[in-house]
VEXVEX-400755 format. One record per residue (C-alpha): residue in three letters; x, y, z. Coordinates in steps of 0.5 Angstrom, whole numbers, padded with zeros to 4 digits, always signed. Layout:
BEGIN
ALAXYZ ...
This chain:
BEGIN
UNK+0044-0042+0137 UNK+0043-0039+0130 UNK+0047-0042+0124 UNK+0051-0036+0121 UNK+0051-0035+0114 UNK+0057-0035+0110 UNK+0059-0028+0105 UNK+0059-0034+0099 UNK+0052-0036+0100 UNK+0049-0029+0101 UNK+0051-0026+0095 UNK+0049-0032+0092 UNK+0041-0031+0095 UNK+0041-0024+0093 UNK+0044-0025+0086 UNK+0038-0030+0085 UNK+0033-0026+0089 UNK+0034-0019+0085 UNK+0036-0023+0078 UNK+0028-0025+0079 UNK+0025-0018+0082 UNK+0029-0015+0076 UNK+0026-0020+0070 UNK+0019-0020+0072 UNK+0019-0012+0074 UNK+0023-0010+0067 UNK+0018-0015+0063 UNK+0012-0011+0066 UNK+0014-0005+0065 UNK+0017-0006+0057 UNK+0010-0009+0055 UNK+0008-0001+0057 UNK+0006+0002+0051 UNK+0010+0008+0049 UNK+0004+0010+0045 UNK-0003+0014+0046 UNK-0008+0016+0043 UNK-0014+0021+0045 UNK-0020+0023+0042 UNK-0020+0030+0040 UNK-0028+0030+0037 UNK-0033+0025+0038 UNK-0041+0024+0035 UNK-0040+0028+0029 UNK-0045+0026+0023 UNK-0042+0026+0016 UNK-0043+0021+0011 UNK-0035+0020+0010 UNK-0030+0023+0013 UNK-0023+0022+0009 UNK-0016+0022+0011 UNK-0013+0028+0015 UNK-0007+0031+0011 UNK-0004+0038+0013 UNK-0008+0038+0020 UNK-0015+0038+0016 UNK-0019+0032+0013 UNK-0024+0032+0008 UNK-0031+0031+0009 UNK-0037+0029+0006 UNK-0045+0030+0007 UNK-0050+0027+0003 UNK-0049+0021-0001 UNK-0045+0018-0006 UNK-0048+0021-0011 UNK-0051+0027-0008 UNK-0045+0030-0005 UNK-0042+0036-0002 UNK-0035+0037+0000 UNK-0032+0042+0006 UNK-0025+0041+0011 UNK-0026+0040+0019 UNK-0020+0041+0023 UNK-0018+0036+0029 UNK-0024+0038+0034 UNK-0030+0038+0029 UNK-0030+0044+0027 UNK-0032+0046+0020 UNK-0027+0051+0017 UNK-0028+0050+0010 UNK-0036+0050+0008 UNK-0038+0044+0004 UNK-0040+0047-0002 UNK-0035+0043-0007 UNK-0038+0038-0011 UNK-0031+0034-0011 UNK-0025+0036-0007 UNK-0018+0033-0007 UNK-0014+0032+0000 UNK-0009+0038+0002 UNK-0002+0038+0001 UNK+0003+0043+0003 UNK-0003+0048+0004 UNK-0007+0047-0003 UNK-0012+0043-0005 UNK-0016+0041-0012 UNK-0023+0043-0011 UNK-0029+0042-0017 UNK-0035+0048-0015 UNK-0040+0044-0020 UNK-0039+0039-0025 UNK-0038+0044-0031 UNK-0031+0041-0031 UNK-0027+0048-0028 UNK-0023+0046-0023 UNK-0019+0051-0018 UNK-0013+0050-0012 UNK-0015+0053-0005 UNK-0011+0055+0000 UNK-0013+0052+0007 UNK-0017+0059+0008 UNK-0022+0056+0002 UNK-0020+0062-0002 UNK-0019+0060-0009 UNK-0011+0062-0011 UNK-0011+0058-0018 UNK-0016+0057-0023 UNK-0016+0052-0028 UNK-0020+0049-0033 UNK-0022+0043-0035 UNK-0018+0039-0031 UNK-0020+0032-0027 UNK-0020+0030-0020 UNK-0014+0028-0017 UNK-0011+0029-0010 UNK-0005+0035-0012 UNK+0001+0032-0008 UNK+0007+0035-0008 UNK+0014+0031-0008 UNK+0021+0035-0008 UNK+0017+0041-0009 UNK+0013+0039-0015 UNK+0006+0036-0016 UNK+0003+0033-0023 UNK-0003+0035-0026 UNK-0008+0033-0032 UNK-0009+0039-0036 UNK-0011+0038-0044 UNK-0011+0031-0044 UNK-0003+0031-0042 UNK+0000+0032-0035 UNK+0005+0038-0033 UNK+0008+0038-0026 UNK+0007+0045-0023 UNK+0010+0049-0017 UNK+0007+0052-0011 UNK+0004+0057-0014 UNK+0001+0054-0020 UNK+0006+0055-0025 UNK+0007+0049-0030 UNK+0015+0048-0029 UNK+0015+0041-0033 UNK+0010+0040-0039 UNK+0009+0033-0041 UNK+0007+0030-0047 UNK+0005+0023-0044 UNK-0001+0020-0043 UNK+0000+0019-0035 UNK+0006+0021-0030 UNK+0008+0020-0023 UNK+0010+0025-0018 UNK+0018+0026-0016 UNK+0022+0021-0012 UNK+0029+0022-0011 UNK+0029+0026-0018 UNK+0026+0023-0022 UNK+0019+0021-0025 UNK+0016+0015-0028 UNK+0012+0017-0034 UNK+0008+0012-0038 UNK+0005+0011-0046 UNK-0003+0010-0046 UNK-0006+0010-0039 UNK-0006+0006-0034 UNK-0013+0005-0032 UNK-0015+0003-0039 UNK-0014-0005-0039 UNK-0015-0006-0047 UNK-0009+0000-0048 UNK-0001-0003-0048 UNK+0002+0002-0043 UNK+0010+0003-0043 UNK+0014+0007-0037 UNK+0019+0010-0037 UNK+0023+0016-0033 UNK+0025+0023-0034 UNK+0028+0028-0029 UNK+0026+0035-0027 UNK+0029+0038-0033 UNK+0023+0034-0037 UNK+0029+0029-0041 UNK+0028+0023-0042 UNK+0033+0019-0038 UNK+0031+0012-0038 UNK+0026+0011-0044 UNK+0018+0007-0044 UNK+0020+0000-0046 UNK+0018-0003-0038 UNK+0011-0005-0036 UNK+0009-0003-0029 UNK+0001-0006-0027 UNK-0002+0001-0024 UNK-0005-0004-0019 UNK+0001-0007-0016 UNK+0004-0002-0013 UNK+0001-0005-0006 UNK-0003+0001-0003 UNK-0008+0002-0008 UNK-0005+0009-0010 UNK+0001+0007-0016 UNK+0005+0009-0010 UNK+0010+0003-0012 UNK+0011+0007-0019 UNK+0018+0011-0018 UNK+0025+0010-0015 UNK+0026+0008-0008 UNK+0032+0008-0005 UNK+0036+0009-0011 UNK+0032+0003-0014 UNK+0026+0002-0018 UNK+0022-0004-0020 UNK+0020-0005-0026 UNK+0017-0011-0031 UNK+0019-0014-0037 UNK+0017-0020-0041 UNK+0012-0021-0035 UNK+0017-0022-0031 UNK+0020-0017-0025 UNK+0027-0014-0024 UNK+0030-0008-0021 UNK+0034-0003-0025 UNK+0038+0003-0022 UNK+0037+0010-0025 UNK+0042+0009-0030 UNK+0037+0003-0033 UNK+0042-0002-0031 UNK+0039-0009-0029 UNK+0040-0010-0021 UNK+0036-0015-0020 UNK+0034-0020-0025 UNK+0028-0021-0028 UNK+0025-0028-0025 UNK+0020-0026-0021 UNK+0012-0025-0022 UNK+0012-0019-0018 UNK+0017-0014-0014 UNK+0015-0008-0009 UNK+0018-0002-0008 UNK+0025-0002-0003 UNK+0023+0001+0004 UNK+0028+0000+0010 UNK+0033-0004+0004 UNK+0028-0010+0003 UNK+0022-0010-0003 UNK+0017-0015-0002 UNK+0016-0021-0008 UNK+0013-0027-0011 UNK+0013-0033-0015 UNK+0007-0036-0018 UNK+0001-0031-0019 UNK-0004-0028-0015 UNK-0009-0033-0013 UNK-0003-0039-0011 UNK+0003-0035-0011 UNK+0008-0034-0005 UNK+0012-0028-0002 UNK+0019-0027+0001 UNK+0023-0020+0001 UNK+0029-0019-0003 UNK+0035-0014-0001 UNK+0038-0009-0005 UNK+0043-0014-0008 UNK+0037-0019-0011 UNK+0039-0023-0005 UNK+0032-0027-0001 UNK+0033-0025+0007 UNK+0026-0028+0008 UNK+0024-0035+0005 UNK+0017-0035+0000 UNK+0012-0037+0004 UNK+0007-0033+0006 UNK+0001-0033+0002 UNK+0001-0024+0002 UNK+0005-0019+0005 UNK+0005-0012+0006 UNK+0011-0008+0005 UNK+0016-0006+0011 UNK+0015-0001+0015 UNK+0018+0001+0021 UNK+0022-0005+0022 UNK+0016-0009+0022 UNK+0012-0013+0016 UNK+0004-0015+0016 UNK+0004-0023+0014 UNK-0002-0027+0012 UNK-0002-0034+0013 UNK-0008-0038+0009 UNK-0012-0033+0004 UNK-0016-0036+0000 UNK-0017-0030-0005 UNK-0014-0024-0008 UNK-0017-0020-0013 UNK-0018-0013-0014 UNK-0022-0008-0011 UNK-0022+0001-0012 UNK-0016+0001-0015 UNK-0012-0003-0010 UNK-0012-0011-0008 UNK-0018-0014-0003 UNK-0014-0020+0001 UNK-0020-0024+0004 UNK-0019-0030+0008 UNK-0013-0033+0012 UNK-0010-0029+0018 UNK-0005-0023+0019 UNK+0001-0023+0024 UNK+0007-0019+0024 UNK+0015-0021+0023 UNK+0021-0018+0024 UNK+0026-0016+0018 UNK+0030-0022+0020 UNK+0023-0026+0020 UNK+0022-0028+0027 UNK+0014-0028+0029 UNK+0013-0021+0033 UNK+0005-0022+0033 UNK+0002-0028+0032 UNK-0002-0029+0026 UNK-0009-0028+0029 UNK-0012-0021+0025 UNK-0017-0022+0019 UNK-0014-0016+0016 UNK-0007-0011+0018 UNK-0004-0005+0015 UNK+0003-0003+0016 UNK+0005+0000+0021 UNK+0005+0008+0021 UNK+0007+0012+0027 UNK+0009+0007+0032 UNK+0001+0004+0030 UNK-0002-0001+0025 UNK-0009-0003+0023 UNK-0012-0009+0025 UNK-0019-0012+0024 UNK-0023-0017+0026 UNK-0029-0020+0023 UNK-0031-0022+0016 UNK-0028-0017+0011 UNK-0035-0014+0007 UNK-0039-0014+0013 UNK-0039-0014+0020 UNK-0032-0012+0021 UNK-0028-0009+0028 UNK-0023-0004+0027 UNK-0017-0001+0032 UNK-0010-0001+0033 UNK-0004-0004+0036 UNK+0003-0002+0037 UNK+0009-0007+0036 UNK+0008-0010+0042 UNK+0001-0012+0041 UNK-0003-0008+0046 UNK-0010-0005+0043 UNK-0008+0003+0043 UNK-0015+0004+0040 UNK-0020-0001+0041 UNK-0022-0006+0036 UNK-0030-0004+0036 UNK-0031+0001+0031 UNK-0034+0000+0025 UNK-0030+0004+0020 UNK-0023+0007+0020 UNK-0019+0010+0015 UNK-0010+0009+0015 UNK-0006+0013+0019 UNK-0002+0018+0014 UNK-0008+0015+0008 UNK-0007+0014+0002 UNK+0000+0016+0003 UNK+0001+0011+0009 UNK+0008+0010+0012 UNK+0011+0015+0007 UNK+0006+0020+0011 UNK+0008+0023+0018 UNK+0000+0025+0020 UNK-0002+0023+0027 UNK-0010+0024+0026 UNK-0015+0019+0023 UNK-0022+0019+0023 UNK-0026+0012+0026 UNK-0033+0011+0026 UNK-0038+0008+0030 UNK-0045+0007+0032 UNK-0046+0012+0025 UNK-0042+0017+0029 UNK-0035+0019+0027 UNK-0029+0020+0033 UNK-0023+0023+0031 UNK-0017+0021+0034 UNK-0010+0024+0035 UNK-0003+0020+0037 UNK+0000+0023+0043 UNK+0007+0020+0046 UNK+0008+0018+0053 UNK+0013+0022+0056 UNK+0019+0019+0057 UNK+0020+0019+0065 UNK+0013+0014+0064 UNK+0014+0011+0058 UNK+0018+0004+0058 UNK+0025+0004+0058 UNK+0030+0001+0053 UNK+0032-0006+0054 UNK+0040-0003+0056 UNK+0037+0003+0061 UNK+0033-0003+0064 UNK+0039-0008+0064 UNK+0044-0002+0068 UNK+0039-0001+0073 UNK+0039-0009+0074 UNK+0046-0008+0075 UNK+0047-0002+0080 UNK+0041-0004+0084 UNK+0044-0012+0085 UNK+0051-0008+0087 UNK+0048-0004+0092 UNK+0045-0010+0096 UNK+0050-0015+0095 UNK+0054-0009+0098 UNK+0049-0009+0104 UNK+0049-0016+0105 UNK+0056-0017+0105 UNK+0057-0012+0110 UNK+0052-0015+0114 UNK+0054-0021+0113 UNK+0059-0020+0118 UNK+0055-0019+0124 UNK+0054-0023+0129 UNK+0048-0027+0130 UNK+0045-0026+0123 UNK+0041-0031+0120 UNK+0037-0033+0113 UNK+0031-0031+0116 UNK+0033-0024+0118 UNK+0033-0022+0110 UNK+0027-0025+0109 UNK+0023-0022+0115 UNK+0025-0016+0117 UNK+0025-0014+0124 UNK+0025-0021+0128 
């Protein structure tokens, strides 16, 4: 006679069986990336394809000396021909172009039509922020609106774009290392709100574009007497001037360094100045989308084309609590943007291969490309551009980020737990009901039909 199984034992057995099944199935589901990247054009032959902005990318024919520039769309179609000596990226439908080297410059729209002719211009990306864009004119700087009218005339040697209603302005030229440079801030009426008494190394903006020069989240990082601190929009000191570098704030955190670029250590502070991630890393990128790229073991940090080059060591990712999410195994890494981070494997100055990973470390774009830009371009995490050009075997592909529909993407943790609990409840009820029948053995629950 077969031994009966008590209801209590059946419930325990059901709980263990379903828990084990759910753990492995949910873990597997949550490791599926919710991001897909589609190749929209391939085999393009250009000397270089720059970043996408406003859906168009600047393309360069010739070489670094004898060059011509035009623009393509995401399918690789040349929508503005290569007729310019130089061109900037599009911003709000406008781009700066140099037809020749005579010094004349114009601003075109996305059809290639010149809408604003300007003389004595400079090579600069036209980047609108808060409705205005900085523009060099007659050795000084002005702010223009989208019709090309100069709204703010300044007497400064250099300016940054507006951020949170304030623009950083400089007495002295940032690119001239022999000049003394002092930075202050103006408002949109052109009034000097914070006098130019601070030093800001233009290279020390952590993205190479000067993007760290200005207010973010109500605060600005500035240098005074060779130490960095943080001020608010009234000029009041918020974080004391005790660090050797402070980045701008993002997601309530700023990177800080104590020591020089070669030997110093990096960590993070919050908006009160509290150190929330200890200064233990050899280099870090900014916080972006809740993730931080960190370097361990770098042996060189130096300047390269208006940005900092980091060689040696390995890169990984931590979250904003300092917990390791992706172990340090890459030779370079950039901040996350639109759910993806650019990483590389191989010697940085020769032989690197580039690709993109998601926040779980999955390779969404295989690490096999020889040259790659960054989603968002020089604007980095501030941009939501979803197109990028990558080069392999001498030819370019254009890739576009596409989200996987929610119906097949990984569920949220809360949804997974709810799913497991519902399934578990149903199974327990069935087992309890069946346990009341006669001659039901454990084998019946494992191998049905006996």
